[in-house]
C-alpha positions in Angstrom: 29.9 -18.6 20.5 29.1 -17.9 16.8 29.7 -20.9 14.6 32.4 -20.8 11.9 31.8 -24.1 10.2 28.2 -24.5 9.1 26.3 -26.9 6.9 23.6 -26.2 4.4 21.1 -28.7 2.8 18.0 -28.5 0.6 15.1 -30.9 1.3 11.7 -31.8 -0.1 10.6 -31.0 -3.7 12.9 -28.7 -5.7 11.9 -25.1 -6.4 13.3 -22.3 -8.5 15.5 -20.2 -6.3 17.2 -22.9 -4.3 20.6 -22.1 -5.9 20.1 -18.4 -5.2 19.8 -19.2 -1.5 23.0 -21.3 -1.6 24.8 -18.5 -3.4 23.8 -15.9 -0.8 24.8 -18.1 2.1 28.2 -18.7 0.5 28.8 -15.2 -0.6 28.0 -13.8 2.8 29.3 -16.6 5.0 32.5 -17.4 3.1 33.2 -14.1 1.3 32.5 -11.7 4.1 32.6 -13.6 7.4 35.3 -16.1 6.3 33.4 -19.1 7.6 33.5 -22.6 6.2 30.2 -23.5 4.5 29.7 -27.2 3.8 27.1 -28.4 1.3 25.3 -31.6 2.3 24.0 -33.6 -0.7 20.5 -34.9 -1.1 19.0 -33.4 2.1 19.8 -35.2 5.3 20.8 -38.3 3.3 24.3 -36.9 2.7 25.0 -37.3 6.4 23.6 -40.8 6.7 25.2 -42.6 3.8 28.2 -44.9 4.6 30.4 -42.6 2.6 29.1 -39.1 3.6 28.5 -36.8 0.7 29.6 -33.4 1.8 31.9 -30.8 0.2 33.1 -27.3 0.9 31.2 -24.6 -0.9 33.5 -21.8 -2.2 33.0 -18.5 -4.0 34.1 -20.3 -7.1 31.5 -23.0 -6.8 28.8 -20.3 -6.7 29.7 -18.8 -10.1 26.7 -18.8 -12.5 24.3 -20.1 -9.9 21.8 -17.3 -9.6 19.8 -18.0 -12.7 19.9 -21.8 -12.5 16.8 -23.8 -11.5 17.0 -26.9 -9.2 19.7 -27.3 -6.6 23.4 -28.1 -6.9 23.1 -30.0 -3.6 20.4 -32.3 -4.7 17.2 -33.0 -2.7 14.8 -35.7 -1.7 11.4 -36.0 0.0 12.3 -39.5 1.3 15.0 -38.6 3.7 13.4 -38.2 7.1 16.0 -39.4 9.6 13.3 -40.2 12.2 11.5 -42.5 9.7 14.2 -43.7 7.3 13.6 -46.5 4.7 15.5 -49.6 5.9 15.5 -51.1 2.4 13.2 -53.9 3.4 9.9 -52.0 3.2 10.1 -50.7 6.8 11.2 -47.6 8.6 13.9 -47.0 11.2 14.9 -44.1 13.4 18.4 -42.9 12.3 18.2 -39.5 13.9 20.9 -40.3 16.5 23.3 -41.3 13.6 22.5 -37.9 12.0 23.3 -35.9 15.1 26.5 -37.9 15.6 27.5 -37.2 11.9 26.9 -33.5 12.3 29.2 -33.4 15.4 31.8 -35.7 13.8 32.0 -33.4 10.7 32.6 -30.4 13.0 29.4 -28.7 11.9 28.4 -26.0 14.4 25.1 -25.3 12.9 22.8 -26.2 10.0 20.9 -24.0 7.5 18.0 -26.1 6.4 16.1 -25.0 3.2 12.8 -26.7 2.7 9.0 -26.8 3.2 7.0 -27.7 6.3 8.1 -31.3 6.3 11.8 -30.4 6.2 11.4 -27.7 8.8 9.6 -30.2 11.1 12.6 -32.5 10.9 15.0 -29.5 11.6 12.9 -28.6 14.7 13.0 -32.2 16.0 16.8 -32.4 15.5 17.2 -29.1 17.5 14.8 -30.3 20.3 16.2 -33.8 20.7 19.9 -33.4 20.0 20.6 -29.7 20.5 21.9 -29.2 16.9 21.7 -25.5 16.2 19.4 -25.0 13.1 18.1 -22.1 11.1 15.3 -22.7 8.6 14.7 -21.2 5.2 11.2 -21.6 3.8 10.8 -23.2 0.4 7.7 -24.3 -1.4 6.2 -23.5 -4.8 2.8 -24.0 -3.1 3.2 -20.9 -0.9 1.4 -22.8 1.9 3.7 -21.9 4.9 1.6 -19.9 7.3 4.5 -18.1 9.0 5.8 -16.3 5.9 4.0 -14.0 3.6 5.6 -15.6 0.5 7.9 -18.4 -0.3 10.4 -18.4 -3.1 9.5 -20.6 -6.1 5.9 -19.6 -6.0 6.2 -16.7 -8.3 8.1 -18.8 -10.9 5.5 -21.6 -10.7 2.6 -19.2 -11.2 4.4 -17.6 -14.1 4.9 -21.0 -15.7 1.3 -21.9 -15.2 0.0 -18.6 -16.5 2.1 -18.9 -19.6 0.6 -22.4 -20.3 -2.9 -21.1 -19.8 -2.2 -18.2 -22.2 -1.2 -20.6 -24.9 -4.2 -22.8 -24.3 -6.6 -20.0 -25.1 -5.8 -20.1 -28.8 -6.1 -23.8 -29.3 -9.3 -24.0 -27.1 -10.9 -21.2 -29.2 -9.8 -22.7 -32.5 -11.6 -26.0 -31.7 -14.4 -24.7 -29.4 -13.0 -26.9 -26.7 -13.0 -26.8 -22.9 -9.4 -27.1 -21.6 -8.9 -28.3 -18.0 -5.5 -27.4 -16.6 -4.4 -29.2 -13.4 -1.8 -27.3 -11.3 0.1 -28.1 -8.1 -0.5 -26.7 -4.6 -1.3 -29.7 -2.3 -4.2 -28.6 0.0 -3.9 -24.9 -0.9 -5.1 -23.1 -3.9 -2.6 -20.4 -4.3 -1.1 -21.4 -7.7 -4.5 -22.1 -9.2 -6.0 -18.8 -8.0 -3.1 -16.6 -9.1 -2.5 -18.3 -12.5 -6.2 -18.7 -13.1 -7.0 -15.0 -12.6 -4.0 -13.8 -14.4 -4.6 -16.3 -17.3 -8.2 -15.4 -17.8 -9.8 -18.7 -16.7 -13.6 -19.1 -16.7 -13.5 -21.5 -13.8 -11.0 -22.0 -10.9 -11.4 -24.9 -8.5 -9.4 -24.8 -5.3 -9.2 -27.0 -2.2 -10.7 -24.3 0.0 -14.1 -24.4 -1.9 -15.8 -27.8 -2.4 -17.2 -27.4 -5.9 -20.5 -28.5 -7.5 -20.1 -29.8 -11.1 -23.5 -28.5 -12.0 -22.3 -24.9 -11.2 -19.2 -25.5 -13.2 -21.1 -26.7 -16.2 -23.6 -23.9 -15.9 -20.7 -21.4 -16.2 -19.3 -23.2 -19.3 -22.7 -23.2 -21.0 -23.4 -19.6 -20.1 -20.4 -18.7 -22.2 -22.5 -19.5 -25.3 -24.7 -16.6 -24.5 -21.8 -14.3 -25.2 -20.8 -16.1 -28.4 -17.8 -17.7 -26.5 -17.7 -21.4 -27.5 -14.7 -22.4 -25.4 -13.6 -22.3 -21.8 -10.5 -22.6 -19.6 -10.8 -24.4 -16.3 -7.9 -24.3 -13.8 -8.0 -27.0 -11.1 -5.7 -27.3 -8.1 -4.5 -30.9 -7.5 -6.1 -30.9 -4.1 -9.6 -29.6 -5.2 -12.6 -31.8 -4.6 -16.3 -31.9 -5.2 -19.0 -31.5 -2.6 -19.8 -35.2 -2.9 -16.3 -36.5 -3.6 -13.0 -36.7 -1.8 -9.6 -35.6 -2.9 -8.2 -37.8 -5.8 -4.8 -39.3 -5.2 -2.3 -41.1 -7.4 -1.1 -43.1 -4.4 -1.5 -43.2 -0.6 2.2 -42.6 0.0 5.5 -44.6 -0.2 8.1 -45.9 2.2 9.9 -42.9 3.5 7.2 -40.5 2.1 4.0 -40.9 4.1 2.1 -38.0 2.5 -0.3 -39.0 -0.3 0.6 -38.1 -3.8 -2.2 -35.9 -5.2 -3.2 -35.9 -8.9 -6.0 -36.9 -11.3 -8.7 -34.4 -10.4 -8.1 -32.6 -13.8 -9.0 -35.6 -15.8 -12.0 -36.4 -13.6 -13.3 -32.8 -14.0 -12.8 -33.0 -17.8 -14.7 -36.3 -18.0 -17.6 -34.8 -16.0 -17.8 -31.7 -18.2 -17.7 -33.9 -21.3 -20.6 -36.1 -20.1 -22.7 -33.2 -18.8 -22.3 -30.6 -21.6 -21.3 -32.7 -24.6 -18.5 -30.2 -25.2 -15.2 -31.4 -26.6 -13.1 -31.4 -23.4 -9.4 -32.1 -22.9 -7.2 -32.0 -19.8 -3.6 -31.1 -19.2 -1.5 -31.8 -16.1 1.4 -29.2 -15.8 3.0 -31.3 -13.1 6.8 -30.8 -12.5 7.0 -28.1 -15.3 6.0 -25.8 -12.5 9.2 -26.7 -10.5 11.6 -26.3 -13.4 13.4 -23.5 -15.2 15.1 -20.3 -14.1 13.6 -18.4 -11.2 11.9 -15.1 -11.9 13.4 -11.8 -10.9 11.1 -11.7 -7.9 12.1 -15.3 -6.7 15.8 -14.6 -7.2 15.6 -11.5 -5.0 13.5 -13.2 -2.4 15.8 -16.2 -2.3 18.9 -14.1 -1.9 17.2 -12.1 0.9 16.3 -15.4 2.7 19.9 -16.7 2.3 21.4 -13.4 3.6 19.0 -13.3 6.6 19.7 -16.9 7.5 23.4 -16.2 7.8 22.7 -13.1 9.9 20.6 -15.3 12.2 23.5 -17.8 12.5 25.8 -14.9 13.2 23.5 -13.6 15.9 22.9 -17.2 17.3 19.2 -17.0 16.6 18.7 -20.8 16.3 15.5 -22.9 16.3 14.0 -20.3 14.1 13.0 -19.9 10.4 13.5 -16.9 8.3 10.2 -15.3 7.2 9.0 -12.5 5.0 6.8 -10.1 7.1 5.5 -7.0 5.4 8.5 -5.7 3.4 11.2 -7.1 5.7 12.7 -10.2 7.1 12.0 -11.6 10.5 12.7 -14.8 12.6 9.8 -17.1 13.5 10.2 -20.0 15.9 10.3 -23.3 14.0 7.6 -24.8 16.2 5.3 -21.9 15.1 6.3 -22.2 11.5 5.3 -25.8 11.2 1.9 -25.6 13.0 -0.4 -25.1 10.1 -0.5 -24.7 6.3 -1.6 -21.4 4.8 -5.0 -21.5 3.0 -6.6 -19.1 0.6 -8.9 -16.8 2.5 -12.3 -16.8 0.7 -12.8 -13.1 1.8 -9.5 -12.0 0.3 -9.5 -9.3 -2.4 -8.1 -11.8 -4.9 -11.1 -14.1 -4.5 -13.4 -11.2 -4.5 -11.8 -9.7 -7.6 -12.1 -13.1 -9.4 -15.8 -13.3 -8.6 -16.4 -9.7 -9.7 -14.9 -10.4 -13.1 -17.0 -13.4 -13.7 -14.8 -16.3 -12.6 -16.7 -19.3 -11.2 -15.4 -21.3 -8.2 -18.0 -24.0 -8.5 -20.0 -22.9 -5.4 
C-alpha cells in the first residue's frame, strides 16, 4: 500500500541543492498527492534525541527555498545510528531505537538524501528493520558510481573555477606560483573540472600519483614562454609517488573516515624549495559547499526530488534515484554504495587537459 505519511532527512556534508530536493518532495507529495511530509532534523539524530525533532513540511514552509544553499533540516556526518557516540568516547548501536521511532511517529517510508555513507545507513535500516527507504544521491565530490552526476558538484566546480580565475591576476602581478587545494575525497572530479576550466598549469588528482620533479619541470618550462607565474590545482586526496595521503586527523568519535587536508601546503613548500619561486597556497575548503546552487544543480535537485516521490508512490523501495543518460532511473541501494566513482585516465577530459598542456605530475 502506498505510504501517505513519509519522512525526509538530509545527511552527511551539506551541498547546494539540498533545499531544492526538499521543495520538490513537498510540492509533489503535499501539493499534488496530499500526503504528509515530515522533516527530520539533523539527519537521523532528529529521531534519536530524547525530544524528537520533527515537523510537518507544508507548501508555505517551502516558499523561497529554491535558491537557498544549505538545508533547512540541518545535517551531520556524526549521526550513524549503528555507531552512535555515547558521550563517553565510545560508540553504541541505536539502530533499534531509530526503527522504533520511525514506527512510533507513523512514518511509512523515508526519503534519505545524502552521499555513500548516508545511503549505506539507509540500506542497513531497510535490510535489518524493513523500514521502506528511497535514497537521493548528494555529494559535491561527484563520487557516487551509480549516478552520472550528483547535485552540488556543478556549484562546487563553479566556486572553485571563480577562485582560480581571480588568482591568475595576483599570481601574474607577483610572478608567483599559486597552489589551490580543493575538495573531492579520493576522487579528482572537482580538481579536474575547475583546473581545466580555470586554465591551471598543473592539476594533481588522487587517481594519478604525482612526481614533484615533473610538477616543477612544468612550472620552470613556463619561463620559456615568458610566463613567470603558475596555477596548481590540488585535490585534497592527491598524493605523491613516494608519499601517502595527507590527513588533518584520522577521524573522530561518530565519524570514522579520516579528514583529508594539507596537501596544498605541502606541494607549495616543495615547489618553493625546488624552484626558488615565490609560492603561496590557498585552501578553498567549505566555500565549495556554500552559496546558492547553480541553475544546473537546482534543476537536477528538483528532478531527483520529484523522482524520489514517484518511487515512493510506486513502492520502489530499497533503491536510490540516479541520473542515467538524460533521464532518471532507480538503482538498488546495495549497488549504489559498492564503490566510489573515480576519474578515468582515458576520459576525453583528461586527454583534453593533456593536449592543451596541463601537467598531471606523471
